[in-house]
GUPA-233121 format. One record per residue (C-alpha): residue in three letters; x, y, z. Coordinates in nm, 3 decimals, m for minus. Example, Ala and Ser with C-alpha at 12.3 -4.5 7.8 and 13.67 -1.06 7.14 Angstrom:
<keros>
  resn       xx       yy       zz
   ALA    1.230   m0.450    0.780
   SER    1.367   m0.106    0.714
</keros>
This chain:
<keros>
  resn       xx       yy       zz
   MET    0.000    0.000    0.000
   LEU    0.098    0.364   m0.025
   ASN    0.180    0.567    0.281
   LYS    0.159    0.943    0.320
   ASN    0.502    1.000    0.166
   GLY    0.426    0.800   m0.146
   THR    0.628    0.506   m0.031
   GLN    0.488    0.167   m0.115
   THR    0.529   m0.096    0.148
   ILE    0.513   m0.462    0.054
   SER    0.496   m0.705    0.335
   ASN    0.466   m1.073    0.372
   GLU    0.567   m1.326    0.628
   ASN    0.931   m1.341    0.516
   GLN    1.041   m0.987    0.435
   VAL    0.948   m0.622    0.420
   ALA    1.057   m0.406    0.127
   VAL    1.024   m0.032    0.114
   VAL    1.019    0.136   m0.227
   ASP    1.057    0.515   m0.259
   HIS    0.876    0.624   m0.573
   ASN    1.021    0.981   m0.541
   ALA    1.383    0.865   m0.555
   SER    1.582    0.935   m0.870
   PRO    1.654    0.626   m1.082
   LEU    2.019    0.751   m1.130
   HIS    2.090    0.783   m0.759
   SER    2.313    0.514   m0.612
   GLU    2.490    0.474   m0.283
   SER    2.810    0.359   m0.464
   LYS    3.029    0.632   m0.626
   PRO    3.251    0.489   m0.904
   GLY    3.418    0.825   m0.977
   LYS    3.528    0.870   m0.620
   GLU    3.655    0.515   m0.607
   SER    3.863    0.578   m0.924
   ARG    4.020    0.888   m0.772
   ILE    4.105    0.696   m0.457
   HIS    4.253    0.416   m0.665
   GLY    4.459    0.672   m0.865
   LYS    4.594    0.826   m0.547
   ARG    4.692    0.485   m0.417
   VAL    4.880    0.416   m0.742
   LEU    5.065    0.748   m0.715
   VAL    5.158    0.679   m0.355
   ILE    5.287    0.334   m0.449
   LEU    5.489    0.478   m0.739
   ALA    5.635    0.746   m0.511
   VAL    5.738    0.482   m0.257
   VAL    5.896    0.272   m0.532
   VAL    6.090    0.573   m0.663
   LEU    6.211    0.658   m0.313
   VAL    6.319    0.300   m0.253
   ILE    6.507    0.288   m0.584
   ALA    6.670    0.628   m0.524
   GLY    6.766    0.531   m0.171
   GLY    6.911    0.205   m0.292
   TYR    7.106    0.384   m0.564
   PHE    7.251    0.636   m0.322
   ASP    7.337    0.362   m0.075
   TRP    7.508    0.164   m0.351
   ASN    7.684    0.474   m0.477
   ALA    7.803    0.560   m0.128
   PHE    7.932    0.206   m0.086
   GLN    8.111    0.204   m0.422
   TYR    8.268    0.551   m0.414
   GLU    8.435    0.786   m0.170
   ASP    8.389    1.162   m0.193
   THR    8.504    1.476   m0.015
   ASP    8.455    1.852   m0.038
   ASP    8.782    1.919    0.143
   ALA    9.007    1.960   m0.162
   GLN    9.210    2.227   m0.340
   VAL    9.407    2.272   m0.661
   ASP    9.783    2.266   m0.605
   GLY   10.090    2.315   m0.820
   TYR   10.455    2.404   m0.811
   VAL   10.542    2.767   m0.740
   MET   10.826    2.899   m0.954
   PRO   10.985    3.213   m0.802
   LEU   11.170    3.428   m1.056
   SER   11.487    3.609   m0.952
   PRO   11.724    3.845   m1.137
   ARG   12.067    3.729   m1.247
   ILE   12.205    4.083   m1.238
   ASN   12.177    4.387   m1.012
   GLY   11.986    4.697   m1.115
   TYR   11.663    4.885   m1.079
   ILE   11.331    4.785   m1.226
   LYS   11.244    4.991   m1.531
   ALA   10.909    4.832   m1.623
   VAL   10.668    4.566   m1.496
   TYR   10.429    4.415   m1.751
   VAL   10.214    4.177   m1.546
   ASP    9.975    4.178   m1.252
   GLU    9.891    3.909   m1.001
   GLY    9.653    3.649   m1.143
   GLN    9.746    3.721   m1.505
   LEU    9.810    3.443   m1.755
   VAL   10.159    3.448   m1.910
   HIS   10.318    3.231   m2.178
   ALA   10.664    3.082   m2.195
   GLY   10.914    3.344   m2.311
   GLU   10.681    3.637   m2.240
   ALA   10.850    3.939   m2.078
   ILE   10.741    3.997   m1.719
   MET   10.964    4.292   m1.626
   THR   11.283    4.468   m1.734
   ILE   11.587    4.598   m1.549
   ASP   11.742    4.921   m1.673
   ALA   11.984    4.808   m1.946
   GLN   12.188    5.127   m1.999
   ASP   12.489    5.025   m1.786
   TYR   12.495    4.677   m1.938
   LYS   12.470    4.813   m2.291
   ILE   12.775    5.032   m2.228
   ALA   12.963    4.734   m2.083
   GLU   12.886    4.533   m2.395
   GLU   13.010    4.808   m2.627
   LEU   13.328    4.842   m2.422
   ALA   13.386    4.466   m2.445
   GLN   13.350    4.486   m2.823
   VAL   13.609    4.766   m2.841
   ASN   13.850    4.572   m2.621
   LEU   13.812    4.265   m2.841
   SER   13.880    4.464   m3.155
   GLU   14.201    4.606   m3.004
   ALA   14.311    4.258   m2.896
   LEU   14.254    4.125   m3.246
   SER   14.460    4.404   m3.398
   THR   14.745    4.343   m3.155
   ALA   14.738    3.972   m3.227
   ALA   14.749    4.033   m3.602
   SER   15.061    4.248   m3.569
   SER   15.229    3.999   m3.335
   HIS   15.236    3.697   m3.563
   HIS   15.602    3.762   m3.652
   ASN   15.743    3.808   m3.298
   ALA   15.765    3.623   m2.970
   ASN   15.457    3.793   m2.825
   VAL   15.212    3.603   m3.048
   GLN   15.103    3.364   m2.772
   ILE   15.041    3.648   m2.531
   ALA   14.837    3.832   m2.794
   ASP   14.627    3.526   m2.871
   ALA   14.557    3.473   m2.503
   GLU   14.443    3.835   m2.475
   VAL   14.204    3.782   m2.765
   ALA   14.052    3.479   m2.594
   ARG   14.008    3.674   m2.271
   ARG   13.839    3.963   m2.449
   GLU   13.603    3.723   m2.628
   ILE   13.495    3.578   m2.294
   GLN   13.437    3.927   m2.158
   LEU   13.222    4.013   m2.459
   ALA   13.019    3.693   m2.417
   GLN   12.957    3.775   m2.051
   ALA   12.857    4.131   m2.140
   ASP   12.607    3.994   m2.394
   LEU   12.461    3.761   m2.132
   ASN   12.428    4.039   m1.875
   LEU   12.250    4.254   m2.130
   SER   12.005    3.973   m2.205
   TYR   11.940    3.929   m1.833
   THR   11.787    4.278   m1.818
   VAL   11.466    4.126   m1.960
   ILE   11.307    3.881   m1.717
   CYS   11.077    3.636   m1.897
   SER   10.846    3.361   m1.781
   PRO   11.005    3.020   m1.841
   VAL   10.666    2.844   m1.860
   LYS   10.301    2.904   m1.931
   GLY   10.130    2.982   m1.604
   ILE    9.955    3.224   m1.372
   VAL   10.134    3.513   m1.207
   GLY   10.130    3.470   m0.831
   LYS   10.260    3.705   m0.569
   ARG   10.450    4.005   m0.707
   ARG   10.710    4.159   m0.477
   VAL   10.857    4.437   m0.691
   GLU   10.754    4.774   m0.830
   VAL   10.894    5.008   m1.093
   GLY   11.200    5.198   m0.969
   GLN   11.290    4.943   m0.705
   ASN   11.655    4.831   m0.685
   VAL   11.698    4.455   m0.695
   ASN   11.989    4.221   m0.634
   ILE   12.096    3.887   m0.777
   GLY   11.883    3.606   m0.635
   GLN   11.610    3.831   m0.493
   GLU   11.264    3.683   m0.545
   LEU   11.063    3.921   m0.763
   VAL   10.749    3.734   m0.871
   ASP   10.597    3.385   m0.858
   VAL   10.467    3.193   m1.158
   LEU   10.240    2.891   m1.112
   PRO   10.287    2.654   m1.411
   LEU    9.962    2.527   m1.566
   ASP   10.121    2.221   m1.725
   ASP   10.173    2.048   m1.389
   VAL    9.884    2.093   m1.147
   TRP    9.698    1.846   m0.930
   VAL    9.416    1.826   m0.677
   THR    9.496    1.754   m0.314
   ALA    9.193    1.588   m0.155
   ASN    9.165    1.525    0.219
   PHE    8.971    1.213    0.322
   LYS    8.882    1.073    0.659
   GLU    9.083    0.779    0.787
   THR    8.781    0.551    0.749
   GLN    8.767    0.633    0.376
   LEU    9.125    0.537    0.297
   ALA    9.080    0.161    0.309
   ARG    8.944    0.140   m0.048
   LEU    9.163    0.407   m0.207
   ARG    9.456    0.297   m0.421
   PRO    9.699    0.478   m0.654
   GLY    9.583    0.454   m1.014
   GLN    9.211    0.444   m0.939
   PRO    8.996    0.672   m1.160
   VAL    8.851    0.987   m1.005
   GLU    8.612    1.261   m1.107
   VAL    8.681    1.618   m0.999
   ASN    8.394    1.869   m0.988
   VAL    8.486    2.237   m0.974
   ASP    8.179    2.435   m0.868
   ALA    8.333    2.770   m0.964
   TYR    8.355    2.665   m1.329
   GLY    8.066    2.419   m1.342
   ARG    8.291    2.159   m1.504
   LYS    8.411    1.806   m1.438
   TRP    8.753    1.654   m1.503
   LYS    8.859    1.290   m1.517
   GLY    9.181    1.182   m1.349
   ARG    9.354    0.914   m1.145
   ILE    9.492    0.889   m0.793
   ALA    9.865    0.967   m0.811
   ASN    9.948    0.880   m0.451
   LEU    9.794    0.871   m0.107
   GLY   10.044    1.098    0.063
   VAL   10.276    1.033    0.354
   SER   10.013    1.065    0.628
   SER    9.785    0.815    0.454
   LEU   10.066    0.563    0.414
   LEU   10.158    0.599    0.781
   TRP    9.796    0.545    0.880
   ALA    9.769    0.234    0.661
   ARG   10.092    0.095    0.806
   ASN    9.980    0.159    1.163
   SER    9.646   m0.005    1.090
   ARG    9.820   m0.319    0.969
   ASP   10.044   m0.320    1.273
   THR    9.746   m0.320    1.507
   GLN    9.578   m0.613    1.338
</keros>
């Protein structure tokens, strides 16, 4: 029968069914769209967990296979340049941090005195040659020839001293600390400027003692320089004295 709300009630001895004639035929308690969204979220969560597990495993494997450190610096030999003659600095052509090439002039020493000495040596040699030529027919010929040889040596030394007035870089490199200015008097052996050769540089890396067990000379390495955004390939040259001492002490304690 129908009740006041338009709901038909069917009853018998076994069951009671209530039918709402006002309900929409499309209405359903189950929501397939919502279930699909939930299922999609579950899939994304599972994928995210899988990715994290794979990434964690990769980083763990990478950490086990390789050693790394940020405590490293680029090193190289420092070549201090010194004058081979005395004099005062007439010109300086480089600044600290500048790139120079082999044979490039770095500074000059005033050459006037050495130019005069060279010209005087040439005059003395010419006189000695003339004397020797006129002495070929007397007993003084040996003395004259010896004088010629002495004057030739003096001229050669004067030429060398004149060439020493130009101080050049012996290698391609970077100018380091400069200790001289124009007009300054310098002496033989005085350190004037440093040049850091670029053909022989290396990276000194500092590792913890626990990282040294798997490091060996000859192993390949990768060097990342953040300042340049570049990577270089290389090999371990040596482990250094402190590392060798640590390895030896470790063996002794076993």
